GUPA-216886 format. One record per residue (C-alpha): x negated, y, z. Coordinates in steps of 0.05 Angstrom, whole numbers, plus 32768, in hexadecimal, padded with zeros to 4 digits. Each point is the difference from the previous one (the first is absolute). Layout:
N
NODE:X:Y:Z
...
END
This chain:
255
NODE:7E0F:80D3:7FDA
NODE:8028:8013:8040
NODE:8046:8016:8003
NODE:800C:8037:802F
NODE:804C:8004:8015
NODE:7FE0:8039:802D
NODE:803B:8031:802A
NODE:8032:7FE2:7FC4
NODE:804F:7FE4:802C
NODE:8014:7FC0:7FE8
NODE:8040:7FD7:8027
NODE:8000:7FB5:8002
NODE:803D:7FEC:7FFF
NODE:7FFE:7FB5:8027
NODE:7FBE:8018:8011
NODE:7FF6:7FD5:8039
NODE:7FF1:7FB8:7FE4
NODE:7FDD:7FE4:7FC2
NODE:7FEE:801B:7FCB
NODE:8022:8039:8016
NODE:7FD4:8009:8042
NODE:7FBF:8000:7FE0
NODE:800D:802C:7FC7
NODE:8009:8033:8045
NODE:7FC4:7FE9:801C
NODE:7FD7:8017:7FBE
NODE:8032:803F:7FF3
NODE:7FE2:8015:804A
NODE:7FAB:7FE6:7FF5
NODE:800B:8026:7FBF
NODE:8018:8047:801F
NODE:8046:7FF3:7FFD
NODE:8033:801B:802F
NODE:802A:7FC1:8002
NODE:8049:7FF5:801B
NODE:801B:7FB8:8002
NODE:804F:7FF6:8005
NODE:8019:7FBB:801E
NODE:8029:7FE2:8040
NODE:7FC5:7FDD:8021
NODE:7FD8:8032:8033
NODE:7FD6:7FD0:8017
NODE:7FE4:7FF1:7FBB
NODE:8000:804C:7FF5
NODE:7FD7:8014:8041
NODE:7FD4:7FD3:7FEA
NODE:7FEE:8015:7FC0
NODE:7FFB:804D:801D
NODE:7FD1:7FEC:802F
NODE:7FDC:7FD7:7FD4
NODE:7FF0:8042:7FCA
NODE:7FED:802C:8040
NODE:7FC2:8009:7FEA
NODE:8012:800B:7FB7
NODE:7FEB:803B:7FDB
NODE:8051:8000:7FF1
NODE:803C:7FEE:8028
NODE:803A:7FD1:800B
NODE:8038:8019:8027
NODE:8046:7FD5:7FFD
NODE:8044:8014:7FFC
NODE:8030:7FCA:8013
NODE:803B:7FF2:7FCC
NODE:8039:7FE3:7FE6
NODE:7FFF:7FF2:7FB1
NODE:804D:7FEA:8001
NODE:800C:803F:801A
NODE:7FFD:803B:7FCC
NODE:7FFF:8032:8039
NODE:7FC5:7FDF:8023
NODE:7FDA:7FFC:7FAD
NODE:8007:804B:800C
NODE:7FF0:800B:8042
NODE:7FB5:7FDC:7FF8
NODE:7FF2:803B:7FC5
NODE:8017:8033:8028
NODE:7FCC:7FEC:8031
NODE:7FC9:8005:7FD1
NODE:801F:8049:7FDA
NODE:8001:801A:804B
NODE:7FBE:7FE6:8016
NODE:7FDC:800A:7FBF
NODE:802E:802D:7FD0
NODE:7FEA:7FD2:7FC5
NODE:8000:7FBE:7FDF
NODE:7FC5:7FEA:7FD1
NODE:800E:7FB0:8008
NODE:8045:7FC6:800C
NODE:7FEB:7FC1:7FF8
NODE:8045:7FD3:8001
NODE:7FE5:7FBD:801F
NODE:803F:7FEE:8023
NODE:8020:7FCE:7FED
NODE:8023:7FB0:8006
NODE:7FFC:7FC6:7FD1
NODE:803F:7FC0:801C
NODE:8007:7FCC:7FD4
NODE:803D:7FFB:7FE3
NODE:8015:7FE3:7FB9
NODE:803F:8026:7FDF
NODE:802F:7FCC:800B
NODE:7FE8:7FF6:8052
NODE:7FF4:8052:8007
NODE:8035:801D:8043
NODE:8018:8046:7FFA
NODE:7FDE:8005:8039
NODE:7FB7:7FF5:7FE1
NODE:800B:802A:7FCA
NODE:8017:802F:8023
NODE:7FC4:7FF4:8033
NODE:7FD0:8009:7FBF
NODE:8022:8035:7FD9
NODE:7FFC:8029:803D
NODE:7FB6:8002:800F
NODE:7FE0:7FF1:7FBF
NODE:8027:8037:7FD4
NODE:8028:8022:8027
NODE:7FD3:8016:803D
NODE:7FCF:8009:7FC0
NODE:802F:8030:7FDF
NODE:8006:802A:803F
NODE:7FB9:8008:8010
NODE:7FE9:8011:7FC1
NODE:803B:8032:7FF6
NODE:7FE5:8018:804D
NODE:7FBA:8000:7FE4
NODE:8008:8029:7FBA
NODE:8022:802F:801C
NODE:7FCB:8014:8032
NODE:7FC3:7FEB:7FC3
NODE:8021:8038:7FD9
NODE:7FFB:8035:8044
NODE:7FB2:7FE1:7FFD
NODE:7FFA:8001:7FB1
NODE:7FF6:7FC2:7FF6
NODE:7FEE:7FB7:8019
NODE:7FFA:7FB9:7FEA
NODE:803E:7FCB:801E
NODE:7FE8:7FBD:7FF9
NODE:8040:7FCA:7FFC
NODE:7FDD:7FB3:8015
NODE:8025:7FDB:7FC7
NODE:8005:7FB4:7FFC
NODE:7FF6:7FC1:7FBB
NODE:803E:7FFA:800F
NODE:8022:8041:7FEA
NODE:7FFF:7FE6:7FBB
NODE:8013:7FBE:8009
NODE:8007:7FE6:8049
NODE:8002:7FBE:800E
NODE:8037:7FD1:800D
NODE:8008:800C:8040
NODE:7FF3:804C:8011
NODE:8037:8013:7FCD
NODE:801D:8047:803B
NODE:7FAD:800B:7FFE
NODE:7FE1:7FFE:7FBD
NODE:8046:8035:7FE8
NODE:7FF5:8031:8042
NODE:7FAB:8001:7FE4
NODE:801F:7FFF:7FB8
NODE:8024:8040:8018
NODE:7FC0:801D:801C
NODE:7FEE:8005:7FBF
NODE:8021:8027:7FE3
NODE:8006:8030:8030
NODE:7FB1:8003:8008
NODE:8002:8007:7FAD
NODE:8031:803B:800F
NODE:7FDA:802A:8035
NODE:7FD3:7FFD:7FD2
NODE:800F:8016:7FCB
NODE:8036:802D:801D
NODE:7FD4:8022:8039
NODE:7FBF:8001:7FD8
NODE:8008:8048:7FF7
NODE:7FF6:8005:8042
NODE:7FC6:7FE3:8000
NODE:802A:7FC5:802D
NODE:7FE0:7FC4:7FE0
NODE:801B:7FB7:8009
NODE:7FDE:7FC0:7FF8
NODE:8019:7FB2:8003
NODE:7FD6:7FD8:8024
NODE:8010:7FB6:7FF0
NODE:7FE2:7FE2:803D
NODE:7FEC:7FB7:7FEE
NODE:8014:7FB8:8028
NODE:7FE3:8021:8049
NODE:8001:7FD8:803E
NODE:8029:8030:801F
NODE:8020:7FFF:8051
NODE:8037:7FF3:7FE0
NODE:7FF5:7FCA:7FC9
NODE:7FDB:7FE4:802C
NODE:8041:7FF0:8039
NODE:8025:7FE7:7FBC
NODE:7FDC:7FCC:7FE4
NODE:7FF2:7FE6:804B
NODE:804A:8005:7FFF
NODE:8005:7FD8:7FC8
NODE:7FC8:7FD4:801E
NODE:7FC9:8010:7FE4
NODE:7FB1:800F:8014
NODE:7FDB:8042:7FEE
NODE:7FD0:7FD4:7FEC
NODE:802D:7FD3:7FCB
NODE:8025:8047:7FF5
NODE:7FBC:8010:7FE0
NODE:7FFA:7FBD:7FE0
NODE:803E:8012:7FDD
NODE:7FEA:8055:7FF2
NODE:7FC0:7FE5:7FE4
NODE:801C:7FD7:7FBE
NODE:803A:802D:7FF6
NODE:7FCA:8045:7FF5
NODE:7FC3:7FFD:7FCD
NODE:7FD1:8017:8030
NODE:800E:7FC9:8026
NODE:8009:801B:8044
NODE:803A:8028:802D
NODE:7FF9:8058:7FF4
NODE:7FE4:8019:8047
NODE:8014:8043:8014
NODE:7FBC:8007:7FFD
NODE:8005:7FFE:7FBB
NODE:803A:8034:8001
NODE:7FED:8031:8031
NODE:7FC6:801D:7FD5
NODE:8036:8009:7FC5
NODE:802A:802C:802A
NODE:7FD2:8026:8022
NODE:7FE9:8011:7FA9
NODE:804C:8013:7FF7
NODE:8000:802C:8035
NODE:7FC6:8023:7FF1
NODE:7FFA:803C:7FCB
NODE:7FC2:7FD3:7FDC
NODE:804F:7FE2:7FE5
NODE:801D:804B:7FF0
NODE:8005:7FDD:7FBA
NODE:8027:7FC0:8015
NODE:804C:7FFE:8000
NODE:8038:7FDF:7FF3
NODE:7FD5:7FB2:8000
NODE:800B:7FB8:8002
NODE:7FC8:8002:8036
NODE:7FE2:7FB9:7FFF
NODE:7FDF:7FDE:8038
NODE:8018:7FB3:7FF7
NODE:7FC4:7FD4:7FF1
NODE:8020:8003:7FB9
NODE:8048:7FDB:801F
NODE:802B:8037:7FD5
NODE:7FEF:8007:7FB8
END
C-alpha cells in the first residue's frame, strides 16, 4: 500500500542529516511540502535539490534550537508560507556520554536544552498551529534509554523520559483538537552522532555493529530504512486513531 501525504505540510527539526534527512525526502516523494530545520546550510541545500523533481517539496529554515525565539521563527515561517501544519517530527537531539558521577553542569544543560526544552517549545508552536489547521500528527523521536538508560547516558535518559511524558500529555489533552502525538522509540541506530561518539571511544563502525548485534534480539542495528516507513505511517491519515503510544522500532531491544 502506498501511503499518500499529498498536500500535507510537515516540519522536521533536525531534518538535514540521518533519519531526519531520509524522512524529509520520503515525505516529499509521497507528496508532502516539508520544512526542515537545522544549522547546516550546505547539507540542507543538497537535500532541497534532491527533492526538486518530487511530487512534494522541501524547504529549509535555519534554526538555532538553543534559542526559543528562533524556534518560534521556524513555525512563523511555516504559518506564513502555508497557513497550516499537518505534521511535526522532533528528530533533533544530542546524546553525549557521561555517567551520573561524571556529568558536568554544562553537559547536562546542553542535553536538556536540545532534547527536551527545544522539543517542548517546538511542540508548543506546533500544537497552536495545528489547532488552527484542524488537527495534525506529532512524532517525538525517543530512545530505548527513556525507561532506564545505560550508565554513561544519565542526562540523555532523563531528557528522553521527560520527552515521553510530554508525548503522552499532548496525546491525551489535545486529542479533542484532532491532534495526535506518538513517542517513537528508535532503536540502536548508526547515526552520524553515534558513529562519531564511538569513534572518539576508539570503536570502528564494524565493531559497533558487531556489539549491537549481540544486544539486539533481531541481531542487527536499526536502520533509517526501518524507521522512516513507520514515521510516514504515523504522519498519514491511515493512523488517525493512533495516539499517545510508545511506538517501538528497535528490533526487540526494548520490551
